[in-house]
PyMOL Python script that loads the backbone (N, CA, C, O; Angstrom):
from pymol import cmd

cmd.read_pdbstr("""\
ATOM      1  N   HIS A   1     -58.443 107.631 195.926  1.00  0.00           N
ATOM      2  CA  HIS A   1     -57.094 107.256 196.220  1.00  0.00           C
ATOM      3  C   HIS A   1     -57.000 105.737 196.296  1.00  0.00           C
ATOM      4  O   HIS A   1     -57.617 105.087 197.140  1.00  0.00           O
ATOM      5  N   ARG A   2     -56.218 105.212 195.396  1.00  0.00           N
ATOM      6  CA  ARG A   2     -56.049 103.767 195.295  1.00  0.00           C
ATOM      7  C   ARG A   2     -55.528 103.207 196.620  1.00  0.00           C
ATOM      8  O   ARG A   2     -54.528 103.676 197.162  1.00  0.00           O
ATOM      9  N   GLY A   3     -56.221 102.207 197.117  1.00  0.00           N
ATOM     10  CA  GLY A   3     -55.800 101.543 198.342  1.00  0.00           C
ATOM     11  C   GLY A   3     -56.285 102.210 199.612  1.00  0.00           C
ATOM     12  O   GLY A   3     -56.308 101.577 200.667  1.00  0.00           O
ATOM     13  N   LEU A   4     -56.673 103.473 199.537  1.00  0.00           N
ATOM     14  CA  LEU A   4     -57.174 104.170 200.718  1.00  0.00           C
ATOM     15  C   LEU A   4     -58.695 104.273 200.689  1.00  0.00           C
ATOM     16  O   LEU A   4     -59.367 103.891 201.648  1.00  0.00           O
ATOM     17  N   GLU A   5     -59.233 104.788 199.588  1.00  0.00           N
ATOM     18  CA  GLU A   5     -60.676 104.948 199.468  1.00  0.00           C
ATOM     19  C   GLU A   5     -61.313 103.801 198.697  1.00  0.00           C
ATOM     20  O   GLU A   5     -62.454 103.422 198.962  1.00  0.00           O
ATOM     21  N   VAL A   6     -60.575 103.257 197.749  1.00  0.00           N
ATOM     22  CA  VAL A   6     -61.094 102.208 196.870  1.00  0.00           C
ATOM     23  C   VAL A   6     -60.023 101.135 196.706  1.00  0.00           C
ATOM     24  O   VAL A   6     -58.836 101.439 196.583  1.00  0.00           O
ATOM     25  N   THR A   7     -60.452  99.892 196.705  1.00  0.00           N
ATOM     26  CA  THR A   7     -59.489  98.800 196.527  1.00  0.00           C
ATOM     27  C   THR A   7     -59.046  98.710 195.071  1.00  0.00           C
ATOM     28  O   THR A   7     -59.735  99.183 194.167  1.00  0.00           O
ATOM     29  N   ASP A   8     -57.904  98.106 194.863  1.00  0.00           N
ATOM     30  CA  ASP A   8     -57.382  97.914 193.507  1.00  0.00           C
ATOM     31  C   ASP A   8     -58.362  97.134 192.638  1.00  0.00           C
ATOM     32  O   ASP A   8     -58.512  97.419 191.450  1.00  0.00           O
ATOM     33  N   GLU A   9     -59.024  96.151 193.234  1.00  0.00           N
ATOM     34  CA  GLU A   9     -59.951  95.317 192.471  1.00  0.00           C
ATOM     35  C   GLU A   9     -61.102  96.139 191.905  1.00  0.00           C
ATOM     36  O   GLU A   9     -61.540  95.900 190.779  1.00  0.00           O
ATOM     37  N   VAL A  10     -61.590  97.094 192.669  1.00  0.00           N
ATOM     38  CA  VAL A  10     -62.696  97.937 192.206  1.00  0.00           C
ATOM     39  C   VAL A  10     -62.212  98.882 191.114  1.00  0.00           C
ATOM     40  O   VAL A  10     -62.884  99.038 190.094  1.00  0.00           O
ATOM     41  N   ILE A  11     -61.076  99.506 191.308  1.00  0.00           N
ATOM     42  CA  ILE A  11     -60.543 100.443 190.314  1.00  0.00           C
ATOM     43  C   ILE A  11     -60.243  99.736 189.004  1.00  0.00           C
ATOM     44  O   ILE A  11     -60.560 100.254 187.933  1.00  0.00           O
ATOM     45  N   ASP A  12     -59.643  98.573 189.077  1.00  0.00           N
ATOM     46  CA  ASP A  12     -59.217  97.850 187.882  1.00  0.00           C
ATOM     47  C   ASP A  12     -60.278  96.904 187.336  1.00  0.00           C
ATOM     48  O   ASP A  12     -60.045  96.234 186.330  1.00  0.00           O
ATOM     49  N   GLY A  13     -61.432  96.841 187.978  1.00  0.00           N
ATOM     50  CA  GLY A  13     -62.476  95.916 187.558  1.00  0.00           C
ATOM     51  C   GLY A  13     -63.059  96.261 186.195  1.00  0.00           C
ATOM     52  O   GLY A  13     -62.927  97.384 185.710  1.00  0.00           O
ATOM     53  N   SER A  14     -63.702  95.279 185.593  1.00  0.00           N
ATOM     54  CA  SER A  14     -64.236  95.457 184.236  1.00  0.00           C
ATOM     55  C   SER A  14     -65.373  96.469 184.185  1.00  0.00           C
ATOM     56  O   SER A  14     -65.633  97.032 183.121  1.00  0.00           O
ATOM     57  N   GLN A  15     -66.054  96.717 185.290  1.00  0.00           N
ATOM     58  CA  GLN A  15     -67.160  97.669 185.310  1.00  0.00           C
ATOM     59  C   GLN A  15     -66.756  99.034 185.865  1.00  0.00           C
ATOM     60  O   GLN A  15     -67.608  99.904 186.045  1.00  0.00           O
ATOM     61  N   SER A  16     -65.500  99.222 186.130  1.00  0.00           N
ATOM     62  CA  SER A  16     -65.023 100.486 186.685  1.00  0.00           C
ATOM     63  C   SER A  16     -65.218 101.616 185.682  1.00  0.00           C
ATOM     64  O   SER A  16     -64.931 101.458 184.495  1.00  0.00           O
ATOM     65  N   ARG A  17     -65.700 102.742 186.156  1.00  0.00           N
ATOM     66  CA  ARG A  17     -65.921 103.924 185.316  1.00  0.00           C
ATOM     67  C   ARG A  17     -65.036 105.090 185.755  1.00  0.00           C
ATOM     68  O   ARG A  17     -65.269 106.234 185.365  1.00  0.00           O
ATOM     69  N   ILE A  18     -64.038 104.800 186.551  1.00  0.00           N
ATOM     70  CA  ILE A  18     -63.201 105.848 187.132  1.00  0.00           C
ATOM     71  C   ILE A  18     -62.451 106.629 186.062  1.00  0.00           C
ATOM     72  O   ILE A  18     -62.394 107.857 186.129  1.00  0.00           O
ATOM     73  N   ILE A  19     -61.875 105.949 185.082  1.00  0.00           N
ATOM     74  CA  ILE A  19     -61.120 106.634 184.030  1.00  0.00           C
ATOM     75  C   ILE A  19     -62.053 107.517 183.206  1.00  0.00           C
ATOM     76  O   ILE A  19     -61.702 108.650 182.875  1.00  0.00           O
ATOM     77  N   ASP A  20     -63.244 107.004 182.872  1.00  0.00           N
ATOM     78  CA  ASP A  20     -64.219 107.801 182.117  1.00  0.00           C
ATOM     79  C   ASP A  20     -64.631 109.045 182.902  1.00  0.00           C
ATOM     80  O   ASP A  20     -64.720 110.135 182.338  1.00  0.00           O
ATOM     81  N   GLN A  21     -64.881 108.884 184.188  1.00  0.00           N
ATOM     82  CA  GLN A  21     -65.277 110.011 185.021  1.00  0.00           C
ATOM     83  C   GLN A  21     -64.155 111.034 185.137  1.00  0.00           C
ATOM     84  O   GLN A  21     -64.409 112.238 185.102  1.00  0.00           O
ATOM     85  N   ALA A  22     -62.930 110.571 185.273  1.00  0.00           N
ATOM     86  CA  ALA A  22     -61.792 111.488 185.366  1.00  0.00           C
ATOM     87  C   ALA A  22     -61.631 112.271 184.067  1.00  0.00           C
ATOM     88  O   ALA A  22     -61.334 113.465 184.094  1.00  0.00           O
ATOM     89  N   GLU A  23     -61.825 111.607 182.936  1.00  0.00           N
ATOM     90  CA  GLU A  23     -61.712 112.303 181.650  1.00  0.00           C
ATOM     91  C   GLU A  23     -62.823 113.343 181.504  1.00  0.00           C
ATOM     92  O   GLU A  23     -62.570 114.460 181.053  1.00  0.00           O
ATOM     93  N   ASN A  24     -64.041 112.987 181.881  1.00  0.00           N
ATOM     94  CA  ASN A  24     -65.145 113.941 181.808  1.00  0.00           C
ATOM     95  C   ASN A  24     -64.893 115.149 182.704  1.00  0.00           C
ATOM     96  O   ASN A  24     -65.174 116.283 182.315  1.00  0.00           O
ATOM     97  N   ARG A  25     -64.366 114.909 183.897  1.00  0.00           N
ATOM     98  CA  ARG A  25     -64.066 116.011 184.815  1.00  0.00           C
ATOM     99  C   ARG A  25     -63.005 116.932 184.218  1.00  0.00           C
ATOM    100  O   ARG A  25     -63.101 118.154 184.332  1.00  0.00           O
ATOM    101  N   MET A  26     -61.994 116.340 183.582  1.00  0.00           N
ATOM    102  CA  MET A  26     -60.932 117.140 182.978  1.00  0.00           C
ATOM    103  C   MET A  26     -61.506 118.065 181.902  1.00  0.00           C
ATOM    104  O   MET A  26     -61.165 119.247 181.853  1.00  0.00           O
ATOM    105  N   HIS A  27     -62.377 117.527 181.041  1.00  0.00           N
ATOM    106  CA  HIS A  27     -62.956 118.342 179.979  1.00  0.00           C
ATOM    107  C   HIS A  27     -63.860 119.437 180.550  1.00  0.00           C
ATOM    108  O   HIS A  27     -63.877 120.557 180.038  1.00  0.00           O
ATOM    109  N   ALA A  28     -64.601 119.122 181.593  1.00  0.00           N
ATOM    110  CA  ALA A  28     -65.455 120.121 182.233  1.00  0.00           C
ATOM    111  C   ALA A  28     -64.612 121.239 182.844  1.00  0.00           C
ATOM    112  O   ALA A  28     -64.960 122.413 182.723  1.00  0.00           O
ATOM    113  N   GLN A  29     -63.516 120.886 183.491  1.00  0.00           N
ATOM    114  CA  GLN A  29     -62.640 121.890 184.091  1.00  0.00           C
ATOM    115  C   GLN A  29     -61.989 122.760 183.020  1.00  0.00           C
ATOM    116  O   GLN A  29     -61.864 123.973 183.192  1.00  0.00           O
ATOM    117  N   LYS A  30     -61.578 122.143 181.921  1.00  0.00           N
ATOM    118  CA  LYS A  30     -60.980 122.916 180.822  1.00  0.00           C
ATOM    119  C   LYS A  30     -61.997 123.884 180.237  1.00  0.00           C
ATOM    120  O   LYS A  30     -61.669 125.036 179.954  1.00  0.00           O
ATOM    121  N   GLY A  31     -63.227 123.423 180.055  1.00  0.00           N
ATOM    122  CA  GLY A  31     -64.276 124.285 179.524  1.00  0.00           C
ATOM    123  C   GLY A  31     -64.560 125.459 180.438  1.00  0.00           C
ATOM    124  O   GLY A  31     -64.721 126.586 179.970  1.00  0.00           O
ATOM    125  N   LEU A  32     -64.621 125.213 181.721  1.00  0.00           N
ATOM    126  CA  LEU A  32     -64.849 126.281 182.687  1.00  0.00           C
ATOM    127  C   LEU A  32     -63.703 127.279 182.678  1.00  0.00           C
ATOM    128  O   LEU A  32     -63.929 128.487 182.745  1.00  0.00           O
ATOM    129  N   MET A  33     -62.479 126.784 182.595  1.00  0.00           N
ATOM    130  CA  MET A  33     -61.315 127.663 182.579  1.00  0.00           C
ATOM    131  C   MET A  33     -61.324 128.558 181.336  1.00  0.00           C
ATOM    132  O   MET A  33     -61.044 129.754 181.427  1.00  0.00           O
ATOM    133  N   VAL A  34     -61.643 127.979 180.181  1.00  0.00           N
ATOM    134  CA  VAL A  34     -61.718 128.769 178.948  1.00  0.00           C
ATOM    135  C   VAL A  34     -62.804 129.824 179.072  1.00  0.00           C
ATOM    136  O   VAL A  34     -62.596 130.979 178.700  1.00  0.00           O
ATOM    137  N   TRP A  35     -63.960 129.435 179.591  1.00  0.00           N
ATOM    138  CA  TRP A  35     -65.064 130.382 179.748  1.00  0.00           C
ATOM    139  C   TRP A  35     -64.676 131.520 180.689  1.00  0.00           C
ATOM    140  O   TRP A  35     -64.937 132.686 180.393  1.00  0.00           O
ATOM    141  N   LEU A  36     -64.056 131.187 181.816  1.00  0.00           N
ATOM    142  CA  LEU A  36     -63.650 132.222 182.771  1.00  0.00           C
ATOM    143  C   LEU A  36     -62.610 133.163 182.164  1.00  0.00           C
ATOM    144  O   LEU A  36     -62.688 134.376 182.356  1.00  0.00           O
ATOM    145  N   LEU A  37     -61.648 132.619 181.443  1.00  0.00           N
ATOM    146  CA  LEU A  37     -60.619 133.458 180.830  1.00  0.00           C
ATOM    147  C   LEU A  37     -61.203 134.328 179.723  1.00  0.00           C
ATOM    148  O   LEU A  37     -60.785 135.473 179.550  1.00  0.00           O
ATOM    149  N   THR A  38     -62.154 133.802 178.980  1.00  0.00           N
ATOM    150  CA  THR A  38     -62.796 134.575 177.918  1.00  0.00           C
ATOM    151  C   THR A  38     -63.622 135.709 178.513  1.00  0.00           C
ATOM    152  O   THR A  38     -63.586 136.834 178.015  1.00  0.00           O
ATOM    153  N   GLU A  39     -64.353 135.421 179.561  1.00  0.00           N
ATOM    154  CA  GLU A  39     -65.159 136.448 180.220  1.00  0.00           C
ATOM    155  C   GLU A  39     -64.269 137.542 180.800  1.00  0.00           C
ATOM    156  O   GLU A  39     -64.603 138.722 180.696  1.00  0.00           O
ATOM    157  N   ALA A  40     -63.157 137.178 181.402  1.00  0.00           N
ATOM    158  CA  ALA A  40     -62.248 138.165 181.993  1.00  0.00           C
ATOM    159  C   ALA A  40     -61.634 139.044 180.911  1.00  0.00           C
ATOM    160  O   ALA A  40     -61.431 140.240 181.122  1.00  0.00           O
ATOM    161  N   LYS A  41     -61.341 138.464 179.763  1.00  0.00           N
ATOM    162  CA  LYS A  41     -60.740 139.219 178.666  1.00  0.00           C
ATOM    163  C   LYS A  41     -61.734 140.217 178.081  1.00  0.00           C
ATOM    164  O   LYS A  41     -61.345 141.308 177.662  1.00  0.00           O
ATOM    165  N   ASP A  42     -63.009 139.852 178.049  1.00  0.00           N
ATOM    166  CA  ASP A  42     -64.034 140.705 177.457  1.00  0.00           C
ATOM    167  C   ASP A  42     -64.400 141.886 178.347  1.00  0.00           C
ATOM    168  O   ASP A  42     -65.071 142.811 177.889  1.00  0.00           O
ATOM    169  N   GLN A  43     -63.982 141.874 179.586  1.00  0.00           N
ATOM    170  CA  GLN A  43     -64.392 142.962 180.489  1.00  0.00           C
ATOM    171  C   GLN A  43     -63.339 143.998 180.659  1.00  0.00           C
ATOM    172  O   GLN A  43     -63.541 144.970 181.387  1.00  0.00           O
TER     173      GLN A  43
END
""", "prot")
cmd.dss("prot")
cmd.show_as("cartoon", "prot")
cmd.util.cbc("prot")
cmd.orient("prot")
């Protein structure tokens, strides 16, 4: 949470990996959701 857990300078800094991590998490969650829905359909 910007301003609560992390300062703006850290989030917006040149070495920040927050956006990359958020994108990776999104893809992992989508993959898990597809897998769960596929497994439920097959049963």
